[in-house]
Backbone as JSON, one array per atom type, in Angstrom:
{
  "sequence": "MLHKLLFRVASRSLRSSRLYATKQPIDFSKMTQREIQQLRTLKFKEERKFKDRTAAYYFTSIAVIFLGLAYAAVPLYRAICARTGWGGIPITDKRKFTDDKLIPVESDKRIRIAFTSEVSQILPWKFTPEQREVRVLPGETALAFYRAKNTGDKDIIGMATYSITPGDASPYFNKIQCFCFEEQRLAAGEEIDMPVFFFIDPDFASDPKMRNIDDIVLHYTFFRAHYANGGAVSESASPEVMESATEA",
  "N": [[0.82, -1.2, 0.0], [2.03, 1.19, 0.7], [3.85, 1.83, -1.39], [2.07, 2.27, -3.44], [0.71, 4.53, -2.57], [2.82, 6.39, -2.53], [3.38, 6.42, -5.22], [1.08, 7.63, -6.22], [1.37, 10.14, -5.1], [3.73, 11.01, -6.33], [2.81, 11.04, -8.95], [0.91, 13.07, -8.87], [2.57, 15.24, -8.39], [3.93, 15.37, -10.77], [2.21, 16.54, -12.5], [2.59, 19.21, -12.69], [4.87, 21.73, -13.94], [7.06, 21.76, -12.38], [8.78, 19.61, -10.16], [8.03, 18.96, -7.08], [9.34, 17.85, -3.99], [8.04, 15.37, -1.75], [7.44, 15.21, 1.82], [8.15, 12.73, 2.65], [10.46, 10.71, 1.11], [10.21, 9.17, -2.16], [9.91, 5.74, -2.23], [11.41, 3.84, -4.27], [12.19, 1.23, -4.27], [10.12, -0.33, -3.4], [8.33, -0.32, -5.39], [6.83, -1.77, -8.25], [8.2, -2.88, -11.42], [6.38, -2.29, -13.4], [4.94, -0.17, -12.26], [6.99, 1.7, -12.02], [7.58, 2.07, -14.73], [5.13, 3.15, -15.54], [5.22, 5.53, -14.11], [7.45, 6.68, -15.32], [6.49, 6.94, -17.97], [4.38, 8.73, -17.54], [5.83, 10.93, -16.62], [7.36, 11.67, -18.92], [5.29, 12.28, -20.69], [4.15, 14.49, -19.43], [6.32, 16.2, -19.57], [6.52, 16.56, -22.34], [4.1, 17.86, -22.81], [4.58, 20.17, -21.35], [6.73, 21.25, -22.77], [5.48, 21.7, -25.22], [3.59, 23.6, -24.47], [5.33, 25.6, -23.66], [6.59, 26.24, -26.09], [4.37, 27.15, -27.49], [3.69, 29.39, -25.96], [5.96, 30.89, -26.44], [5.95, 31.46, -29.26], [3.54, 32.78, -29.4], [4.13, 34.98, -27.88], [6.07, 36.17, -29.48], [4.48, 36.92, -31.65], [2.84, 38.79, -30.41], [4.7, 40.71, -29.82], [5.35, 41.77, -32.35], [2.87, 42.77, -33.07], [2.3, 44.61, -31.09], [4.43, 46.31, -30.98], [4.78, 49.06, -31.32], [3.54, 50.12, -29.12], [4.23, 48.85, -26.7], [6.95, 48.02, -26.62], [9.32, 47.79, -25.04], [8.44, 46.69, -22.43], [7.36, 44.22, -23.33], [9.54, 43.06, -24.56], [11.19, 42.6, -22.35], [9.61, 40.74, -21.05], [9.67, 38.53, -22.78], [12.38, 37.91, -22.72], [12.61, 37.18, -20.07], [11.07, 34.9, -20.1], [12.32, 33.08, -21.89], [14.87, 32.91, -20.89], [15.38, 30.93, -19.09], [15.74, 29.37, -20.71], [32.36, 15.1, -8.63], [31.12, 13.92, -5.43], [27.88, 13.37, -4.77], [25.73, 14.64, -2.15], [24.06, 12.56, 0.12], [22.86, 12.58, 2.54], [20.07, 12.26, 4.41], [19.2, 14.01, 6.31], [19.52, 16.47, 5.3], [17.39, 16.84, 3.68], [15.3, 18.69, 4.26], [12.26, 20.66, 4.65], [12.79, 23.37, 4.07], [14.88, 23.17, 2.33], [13.79, 22.29, 0.02], [12.57, 24.18, -1.54], [12.13, 25.92, -4.43], [14.47, 28.28, -5.73], [13.33, 30.9, -7.04], [14.34, 33.24, -8.07], [16.8, 32.68, -9.08], [19.07, 31.42, -11.62], [18.35, 28.77, -13.98], [19.73, 25.5, -13.87], [21.58, 23.43, -15.97], [21.31, 20.02, -16.08], [23.1, 17.37, -17.11], [23.08, 13.99, -18.33], [25.06, 11.11, -18.28], [26.58, 7.92, -19.13], [28.25, 4.76, -18.49], [29.66, 1.51, -19.01], [31.25, -1.26, -17.53], [33.73, -3.2, -19.23], [33.59, -5.93, -18.84], [31.03, -6.43, -18.19], [28.14, -7.52, -19.54], [26.06, -5.57, -20.34], [23.65, -3.19, -21.48], [23.45, 0.18, -20.92], [21.94, 3.18, -20.49], [21.11, 6.72, -20.34], [17.74, 7.95, -20.24], [17.02, 10.44, -20.91], [18.64, 13.28, -22.18], [19.2, 15.61, -20.78], [18.09, 17.83, -18.11], [16.6, 20.82, -16.84], [16.9, 22.68, -13.96], [15.92, 24.62, -11.08], [17.81, 25.81, -8.25], [16.94, 24.02, -5.35], [14.73, 22.87, -6.46], [13.07, 19.88, -7.13], [13.76, 16.99, -9.18], [13.08, 14.38, -11.52], [14.62, 11.69, -13.05], [15.48, 9.16, -15.51], [17.26, 6.13, -16.04], [18.09, 3.42, -18.24], [18.53, -0.04, -18.17], [19.82, -3.01, -19.62], [20.28, -6.46, -19.71], [22.3, -7.96, -21.84], [23.42, -10.39, -22.02], [23.49, -14.05, -21.8], [23.03, -15.09, -19.34], [22.04, -14.71, -15.87], [22.99, -11.71, -14.23], [24.67, -9.75, -11.77], [24.96, -6.35, -11.15], [26.58, -3.27, -10.16], [26.3, 0.18, -9.54], [28.33, 3.11, -9.67], [28.83, 6.64, -9.14], [29.5, 10.0, -10.31], [30.09, 13.54, -10.06], [30.37, 16.32, -12.16], [31.16, 19.72, -12.6], [33.55, 19.05, -9.96], [33.38, 20.84, -7.81], [30.72, 21.37, -7.53], [29.63, 19.19, -6.36], [29.0, 19.03, -3.49], [26.53, 20.25, -3.46], [24.77, 18.74, -4.85], [22.14, 16.74, -4.36], [20.89, 13.56, -3.76], [17.79, 12.08, -3.51], [16.56, 9.64, -3.95], [18.05, 6.81, -5.47], [19.7, 4.39, -7.59], [22.27, 3.78, -7.11], [25.22, 2.22, -5.76], [23.89, -0.04, -4.93], [23.12, -3.46, -5.28], [22.16, -4.65, -8.42], [20.26, -6.93, -9.92], [19.9, -8.54, -12.96], [18.05, -10.61, -15.02], [18.85, -12.84, -17.73], [18.57, -11.11, -20.72], [16.78, -9.35, -19.57], [15.24, -6.15, -19.07], [15.16, -3.01, -17.55], [13.8, -0.01, -15.97], [15.49, 2.6, -14.29], [15.11, 4.8, -11.77], [16.06, 8.17, -10.81], [15.96, 10.46, -8.27], [16.32, 13.76, -7.44], [17.82, 16.87, -6.2], [19.1, 20.25, -6.36], [20.92, 21.84, -3.88], [19.57, 24.73, -2.3], [21.47, 26.54, -1.36], [23.36, 26.65, -3.29], [22.81, 28.78, -4.94], [23.69, 31.01, -3.56], [26.39, 30.8, -3.27], [29.39, 32.2, -4.08], [31.36, 30.89, -5.6], [29.95, 29.26, -7.26], [28.86, 30.81, -9.14], [29.52, 31.01, -11.88], [28.9, 28.54, -12.84], [26.95, 26.77, -14.93], [26.3, 24.35, -15.89], [25.95, 20.94, -14.98], [27.16, 17.65, -14.73], [25.91, 14.45, -14.37], [27.22, 11.39, -13.9], [27.13, 7.91, -14.41], [28.59, 4.75, -13.73], [28.47, 1.37, -14.45], [29.41, -1.6, -12.86], [30.54, -5.04, -12.67], [29.22, -6.88, -10.03], [29.0, -9.35, -8.39], [30.48, -12.37, -9.36], [30.99, -15.4, -11.18], [32.31, -18.08, -13.02], [33.08, -16.68, -15.4], [31.71, -14.27, -15.16], [28.99, -14.6, -14.83], [26.27, -14.97, -12.52], [26.57, -17.28, -9.92], [24.57, -19.48, -8.36], [25.28, -21.45, -6.59], [27.7, -20.79, -5.64], [30.31, -20.52, -3.24], [30.51, -18.62, -0.12], [33.12, -17.67, 0.1], [34.0, -17.6, -2.54], [32.22, -15.72, -3.59], [32.88, -13.49, -2.07], [35.52, -13.1, -2.84], [35.1, -12.55, -5.5], [33.73, -10.18, -5.32], [35.67, -8.46, -4.25], [37.39, -8.41, -6.36]],
  "CA": [[0.0, 0.0, 0.0], [2.89, 2.36, 0.78], [4.4, 2.23, -2.69], [0.98, 2.8, -4.26], [0.47, 5.89, -2.12], [3.92, 7.22, -3.01], [3.22, 6.54, -6.67], [0.05, 8.64, -6.48], [1.95, 11.44, -4.74], [4.65, 11.37, -7.41], [2.03, 11.33, -10.15], [0.33, 14.4, -8.73], [3.63, 16.24, -8.52], [4.37, 15.42, -12.16], [1.25, 17.26, -13.32], [3.07, 20.57, -12.84], [6.15, 21.79, -14.63], [8.1, 21.56, -11.39], [8.58, 18.4, -9.38], [8.34, 19.23, -5.69], [9.5, 16.63, -3.2], [7.18, 15.17, -0.6], [8.22, 15.12, 3.05], [8.67, 11.36, 2.69], [10.97, 10.39, -0.23], [9.59, 8.06, -2.86], [10.67, 4.5, -2.06], [11.3, 3.11, -5.53], [12.46, -0.19, -4.08], [8.86, -1.01, -3.13], [7.48, -0.18, -6.56], [7.06, -2.77, -9.28], [8.69, -2.33, -12.68], [5.24, -1.72, -14.12], [4.64, 1.13, -11.68], [8.07, 2.61, -12.4], [7.39, 2.38, -16.14], [4.0, 4.07, -15.62], [5.71, 6.82, -13.64], [8.32, 7.2, -16.37], [5.64, 7.35, -19.09], [3.66, 9.94, -17.14], [6.8, 12.03, -16.57], [7.7, 12.12, -20.26], [4.1, 12.9, -21.27], [4.03, 15.83, -18.86], [7.41, 17.02, -20.11], [6.16, 16.93, -23.71], [3.05, 18.87, -22.72], [5.18, 21.41, -20.89], [7.51, 21.8, -23.88], [4.53, 22.21, -26.21], [3.04, 24.85, -23.95], [6.4, 26.6, -23.7], [6.74, 26.66, -27.49], [3.18, 27.95, -27.84], [3.84, 30.69, -25.3], [7.05, 31.62, -27.09], [5.53, 31.99, -30.55], [2.49, 33.76, -29.15], [4.8, 36.19, -27.41], [6.68, 36.8, -30.65], [3.41, 37.57, -32.41], [2.41, 39.97, -29.65], [5.74, 41.73, -29.96], [5.21, 42.43, -33.64], [1.6, 43.49, -33.11], [2.25, 45.72, -30.14], [5.76, 46.9, -30.88], [4.71, 50.52, -31.24], [2.94, 50.54, -27.86], [4.83, 48.28, -25.49], [8.12, 47.28, -27.06], [10.25, 47.5, -23.94], [7.9, 45.69, -21.48], [7.22, 42.9, -23.96], [10.88, 42.52, -24.76], [11.63, 42.08, -21.07], [8.82, 39.54, -20.73], [10.19, 37.43, -23.59], [13.7, 37.54, -22.2], [12.39, 36.48, -18.81], [10.5, 33.57, -20.37], [13.25, 32.19, -22.59], [16.18, 32.91, -20.26], [15.63, 29.8, -18.19], [16.22, 28.31, -21.56], [32.47, 14.93, -7.27], [30.26, 12.92, -4.82], [26.68, 14.05, -4.29], [25.35, 14.42, -0.76], [22.87, 11.72, 0.25], [22.43, 12.65, 3.93], [18.65, 12.61, 4.4], [18.96, 15.13, 7.22], [19.54, 17.68, 4.5], [16.19, 16.91, 2.88], [14.28, 19.39, 5.04], [11.33, 21.42, 3.83], [13.37, 24.62, 3.6], [15.81, 22.87, 1.24], [13.03, 21.85, -1.14], [11.83, 25.33, -2.06], [12.89, 26.46, -5.57], [14.93, 29.67, -5.69], [12.77, 31.42, -8.29], [15.11, 34.37, -8.57], [18.09, 32.23, -9.58], [19.1, 30.82, -12.96], [18.18, 27.32, -14.07], [20.98, 24.78, -14.07], [21.44, 22.3, -16.9], [21.84, 18.76, -15.57], [23.27, 16.4, -18.2], [23.2, 12.61, -17.86], [25.92, 10.26, -19.08], [26.68, 6.57, -18.58], [29.37, 3.92, -18.93], [29.54, 0.14, -18.53], [32.5, -2.02, -17.51], [33.88, -4.07, -20.39], [33.27, -7.32, -18.5], [29.61, -6.52, -17.84], [27.39, -7.52, -20.81], [24.82, -4.8, -20.18], [23.46, -1.91, -22.15], [23.02, 1.09, -19.86], [21.88, 4.51, -21.09], [20.1, 7.64, -19.79], [16.56, 8.08, -21.09], [16.94, 11.84, -21.31], [20.0, 13.83, -22.23], [19.38, 16.68, -19.81], [16.95, 18.54, -17.56], [16.99, 22.12, -16.31], [16.25, 22.84, -12.67], [16.33, 25.7, -10.19], [18.24, 25.33, -6.93], [15.81, 23.74, -4.48], [13.66, 22.23, -7.23], [13.32, 18.45, -7.31], [13.62, 16.5, -10.55], [13.07, 12.93, -11.67], [15.24, 11.25, -14.3], [15.49, 7.71, -15.65], [18.23, 5.38, -16.83], [17.55, 2.11, -18.64], [19.56, -1.07, -18.21], [19.42, -4.28, -20.22], [21.26, -7.54, -19.7], [22.37, -8.52, -23.19], [24.04, -11.7, -21.95], [22.58, -15.2, -21.75], [22.95, -15.55, -17.96], [21.73, -13.67, -14.89], [24.18, -10.98, -13.8], [24.48, -8.69, -10.77], [25.81, -5.19, -11.37], [26.5, -2.2, -9.16], [26.65, 1.46, -10.16], [28.92, 4.23, -8.95], [28.5, 7.87, -9.85], [30.35, 11.16, -10.05], [29.53, 14.83, -10.46], [31.3, 17.27, -12.78], [32.45, 19.89, -11.94], [33.61, 18.54, -8.61], [33.0, 21.86, -6.84], [29.26, 21.37, -7.37], [29.21, 17.95, -5.71], [28.32, 19.19, -2.2], [25.18, 20.8, -3.62], [23.94, 17.79, -5.59], [21.54, 15.85, -3.37], [20.04, 12.48, -4.28], [16.78, 11.6, -2.58], [16.48, 8.21, -4.24], [18.78, 6.4, -6.66], [20.05, 2.97, -7.65], [23.71, 3.66, -6.97], [25.77, 1.46, -4.64], [23.01, -1.15, -4.59], [23.22, -4.53, -6.26], [21.05, -4.73, -9.36], [20.31, -8.22, -10.61], [19.1, -8.63, -14.17], [18.03, -11.92, -15.67], [19.29, -12.81, -19.13], [17.63, -10.43, -21.59], [15.87, -8.46, -18.84], [15.43, -4.72, -19.28], [14.41, -2.29, -16.52], [14.01, 1.42, -15.79], [16.11, 2.92, -13.0], [14.85, 6.22, -11.52], [16.92, 8.99, -9.96], [15.19, 11.6, -7.76], [17.38, 14.6, -6.9], [17.65, 18.33, -6.22], [20.29, 21.06, -6.09], [20.74, 22.58, -2.64], [19.36, 26.16, -2.55], [22.68, 27.31, -1.05], [24.11, 26.78, -4.54], [22.54, 30.11, -5.52], [24.35, 32.07, -2.81], [27.82, 30.53, -3.22], [30.08, 32.93, -5.17], [32.13, 29.97, -6.44], [29.03, 28.6, -8.19], [28.26, 31.85, -9.98], [29.75, 30.76, -13.31], [28.56, 27.15, -13.18], [25.62, 26.65, -15.53], [26.09, 22.96, -16.31], [26.42, 19.88, -14.1], [27.04, 16.33, -15.37], [25.76, 13.28, -13.5], [27.75, 10.25, -14.66], [27.06, 6.61, -13.76], [29.34, 3.63, -14.3], [28.03, 0.08, -13.92], [30.43, -2.63, -12.76], [30.11, -6.37, -12.24], [29.26, -6.93, -8.58], [29.38, -10.71, -8.01], [30.6, -13.16, -10.57], [31.61, -16.72, -11.18], [32.2, -18.67, -14.36], [33.17, -15.71, -16.47], [30.89, -13.09, -14.99], [27.6, -14.91, -14.53], [26.0, -15.28, -11.13], [26.51, -18.7, -9.6], [23.75, -19.65, -7.17], [25.91, -22.4, -5.68], [29.04, -20.33, -5.28], [30.53, -20.41, -1.8], [30.73, -17.25, 0.33], [34.5, -17.26, -0.2], [34.07, -17.26, -3.96], [31.48, -14.49, -3.8], [33.66, -12.41, -1.47], [36.67, -12.88, -3.71], [34.61, -11.93, -6.73], [33.39, -8.79, -5.01], [36.9, -7.7, -4.1], [38.01, -8.27, -7.68]],
  "C": [[0.86, 1.26, 0.0], [3.38, 2.8, -0.58], [3.32, 2.76, -3.61], [0.67, 4.24, -3.88], [1.55, 6.83, -2.63], [3.84, 7.43, -4.51], [2.18, 7.6, -7.0], [0.58, 10.03, -6.17], [2.88, 11.92, -5.84], [3.89, 11.75, -8.66], [1.41, 12.71, -10.07], [1.38, 15.47, -8.92], [4.06, 16.42, -9.96], [3.4, 16.2, -13.04], [1.66, 18.72, -13.49], [4.42, 20.54, -13.52], [7.32, 21.6, -13.68], [7.75, 20.35, -10.55], [9.0, 18.67, -7.95], [8.41, 17.93, -4.91], [8.45, 16.57, -2.11], [8.06, 15.09, 0.64], [8.83, 13.73, 3.21], [9.15, 10.99, 1.29], [10.26, 9.19, -0.84], [10.47, 6.82, -2.73], [10.5, 3.65, -3.31], [11.51, 1.62, -5.35], [11.19, -0.99, -3.83], [7.88, -0.89, -4.28], [7.83, -1.27, -7.56], [7.61, -2.09, -10.53], [7.57, -1.7, -13.47], [4.9, -0.34, -13.6], [5.72, 2.15, -12.03], [7.94, 3.01, -13.86], [6.22, 3.34, -16.34], [4.4, 5.46, -15.18], [6.59, 7.48, -14.69], [7.5, 7.72, -17.54], [4.91, 8.64, -18.77], [4.59, 11.14, -17.13], [7.09, 12.57, -17.96], [6.51, 12.77, -20.96], [3.94, 14.33, -20.75], [5.13, 16.74, -19.38], [7.1, 17.47, -21.53], [5.08, 18.01, -23.71], [3.63, 20.21, -22.32], [5.99, 22.07, -22.01], [6.6, 22.38, -24.95], [3.94, 23.53, -25.76], [4.08, 25.96, -24.01], [6.6, 27.13, -25.11], [5.57, 27.54, -27.91], [3.27, 29.34, -27.23], [4.89, 31.53, -26.01], [6.58, 32.26, -28.39], [4.4, 33.0, -30.41], [3.1, 35.08, -28.71], [5.47, 36.93, -28.56], [5.64, 37.56, -31.47], [2.95, 38.85, -31.73], [3.43, 41.09, -29.78], [5.57, 42.51, -31.26], [3.94, 43.27, -33.71], [1.6, 44.72, -32.22], [3.56, 46.45, -29.99], [5.72, 48.41, -30.67], [4.24, 51.0, -29.87], [3.7, 50.05, -26.62], [6.08, 47.48, -25.82], [9.02, 46.87, -25.89], [9.68, 46.5, -22.94], [7.79, 44.3, -22.08], [8.58, 42.26, -24.19], [11.41, 41.9, -23.46], [10.89, 40.8, -20.7], [9.34, 38.33, -21.5], [11.55, 36.97, -23.06], [13.56, 36.76, -20.9], [11.89, 35.06, -19.05], [11.54, 32.63, -20.96], [14.61, 32.09, -21.9], [16.45, 31.71, -19.38], [16.21, 28.61, -18.91], [17.72, 27.86, -21.22], [31.66, 13.79, -6.66], [29.05, 13.66, -4.28], [26.38, 13.7, -2.84], [24.07, 13.6, -0.71], [22.38, 11.66, 1.69], [20.99, 13.14, 3.98], [18.31, 13.72, 5.39], [18.95, 16.46, 6.48], [18.26, 17.87, 3.7], [15.05, 17.53, 3.68], [13.43, 20.25, 4.12], [11.95, 22.7, 3.26], [14.38, 24.41, 2.48], [15.09, 22.53, -0.05], [12.11, 22.95, -1.64], [12.65, 25.93, -3.2], [13.25, 27.93, -5.38], [14.53, 30.31, -7.02], [13.61, 32.53, -8.9], [16.44, 33.95, -9.2], [17.95, 31.62, -10.97], [18.83, 29.32, -12.88], [19.53, 26.68, -14.4], [20.72, 23.6, -14.98], [22.11, 21.07, -16.29], [21.9, 17.77, -16.72], [23.53, 15.01, -17.61], [24.07, 11.8, -18.82], [26.06, 8.89, -18.4], [27.85, 5.82, -19.19], [29.19, 2.54, -18.32], [30.91, -0.53, -18.58], [32.55, -2.99, -18.69], [33.51, -5.52, -20.1], [31.81, -7.49, -18.06], [28.79, -6.43, -19.12], [26.02, -6.84, -20.68], [24.84, -3.61, -21.13], [22.83, -0.97, -21.13], [23.08, 2.52, -20.38], [20.87, 5.4, -20.35], [18.93, 7.77, -20.77], [16.25, 9.53, -21.44], [18.35, 12.4, -21.27], [20.23, 14.86, -21.14], [18.04, 17.14, -19.25], [17.48, 19.87, -17.04], [16.19, 22.38, -15.03], [16.75, 24.1, -11.98], [16.92, 25.09, -8.93], [17.02, 25.15, -6.03], [14.66, 23.05, -5.16], [14.0, 20.76, -7.45], [13.08, 18.04, -8.76], [13.74, 14.98, -10.56], [13.64, 12.57, -13.04], [15.28, 9.72, -14.31], [16.69, 7.25, -16.47], [17.58, 4.04, -17.18], [18.7, 1.13, -18.78], [19.0, -2.35, -18.81], [20.57, -5.26, -20.16], [21.26, -8.2, -21.08], [23.02, -9.9, -23.21], [23.0, -12.82, -21.88], [22.49, -15.8, -20.35], [22.6, -14.38, -17.05], [23.03, -13.04, -14.39], [23.78, -9.96, -12.74], [25.47, -7.57, -11.06], [25.64, -4.19, -10.25], [27.01, -0.92, -9.79], [27.34, 2.39, -9.18], [28.64, 5.49, -9.76], [29.49, 8.97, -9.5], [29.66, 12.4, -10.59], [30.65, 15.7, -11.03], [30.57, 18.59, -13.02], [32.41, 19.45, -10.48], [33.17, 19.54, -7.55], [31.5, 21.88, -6.58], [28.75, 20.16, -6.61], [28.5, 18.14, -4.37], [26.88, 19.67, -2.31], [24.24, 19.84, -4.34], [23.44, 16.73, -4.62], [20.63, 14.82, -4.03], [19.07, 12.04, -3.19], [16.62, 10.1, -2.72], [17.31, 7.92, -5.49], [19.15, 4.92, -6.54], [21.53, 2.73, -7.42], [24.1, 2.92, -5.69], [24.83, 0.38, -4.12], [23.12, -2.21, -5.68], [21.95, -4.58, -7.11], [21.19, -6.04, -10.13], [19.36, -8.21, -11.79], [19.2, -10.04, -14.73], [18.49, -11.77, -17.12], [18.21, -12.18, -20.0], [16.7, -9.46, -20.9], [16.25, -7.0, -19.04], [14.57, -3.97, -18.28], [14.72, -0.8, -16.56], [14.56, 1.66, -14.39], [15.95, 4.42, -12.75], [15.89, 6.87, -10.62], [16.12, 10.23, -9.57], [16.18, 12.5, -7.03], [16.97, 16.07, -6.85], [19.0, 18.99, -5.95], [20.01, 21.9, -4.85], [20.56, 24.07, -2.94], [20.58, 27.02, -2.25], [23.59, 27.46, -2.26], [24.0, 28.2, -5.08], [23.31, 31.22, -4.82], [25.86, 31.87, -2.68], [28.52, 31.24, -4.37], [30.86, 32.02, -6.1], [31.26, 29.26, -7.47], [28.47, 29.57, -9.23], [28.39, 31.56, -11.47], [29.46, 29.32, -13.73], [27.12, 27.08, -13.66], [25.28, 25.21, -15.87], [26.69, 22.0, -15.28], [26.19, 18.54, -14.81], [26.95, 15.26, -14.29], [26.15, 12.04, -14.31], [27.68, 8.98, -13.82], [27.94, 5.61, -14.5], [28.87, 2.35, -13.63], [29.18, -0.92, -13.98], [29.79, -3.98, -12.43], [30.27, -6.44, -10.73], [29.73, -8.29, -8.07], [29.48, -11.53, -9.29], [31.25, -14.51, -10.28], [31.41, -17.27, -12.57], [32.14, -17.59, -15.44], [32.21, -14.55, -16.34], [29.45, -13.37, -14.68], [27.44, -15.26, -13.06], [25.92, -16.79, -10.94], [25.76, -18.88, -8.3], [24.43, -20.55, -6.14], [27.29, -21.97, -5.23], [29.16, -20.17, -3.77], [30.71, -18.95, -1.41], [32.13, -16.75, 0.02], [34.65, -16.83, -1.65], [33.39, -15.92, -4.22], [32.25, -13.3, -3.23], [34.86, -12.07, -2.33], [36.26, -12.18, -4.98], [34.29, -10.47, -6.49], [34.63, -7.94, -4.9], [37.59, -7.49, -5.43], [37.36, -7.17, -8.45]]
}
């Protein structure tokens, strides 16, 4: 029941152009793949609607400029600029996820968050971000998705690590929920969505060192976690074998 409630909360938040966090983080581990896929589908539908509305507003504004140029050129010009101008190791301490940290800094610039991925050569997986980038305000929560597929013919366990570029921005990048540092087991041929729920600390906006940072890259690398017999999971492997495999 808990994951269904959280799913409804997340769905309601996705109906707006901004994704505000709830006081209780979304527990993706208790959601089924079908529910995660429904959440992903809803997110992308809302993003498309928002982009369509933004484009409509933009072209309407251009038309208004030409029609009312003689009367209100300066105010309209400022309005258009205001509308189109938005055009390390992250912190995961949940004590930082207080209500005052989850309030968007409307007066600040939007930050471009780009998503990249990499897979170890000995892990037969395909792992890619499902969106190239999102733009968020400090204090504004955002939901992104990666997709992983086991292209091998045996079940495999993988584990992801991540990094933030530039490193100076790492202390301000907060993950509420993610799949990093957790074992992910995929059956042969299995394909799943992996959500990431995050926000940029509002203090980012007041740090002079962050003044010239407009872009942040979130990079994930998937490694083989446990292996035996050339990388496939062995159900009968002894603890010693599994421990040795993990250390390798």
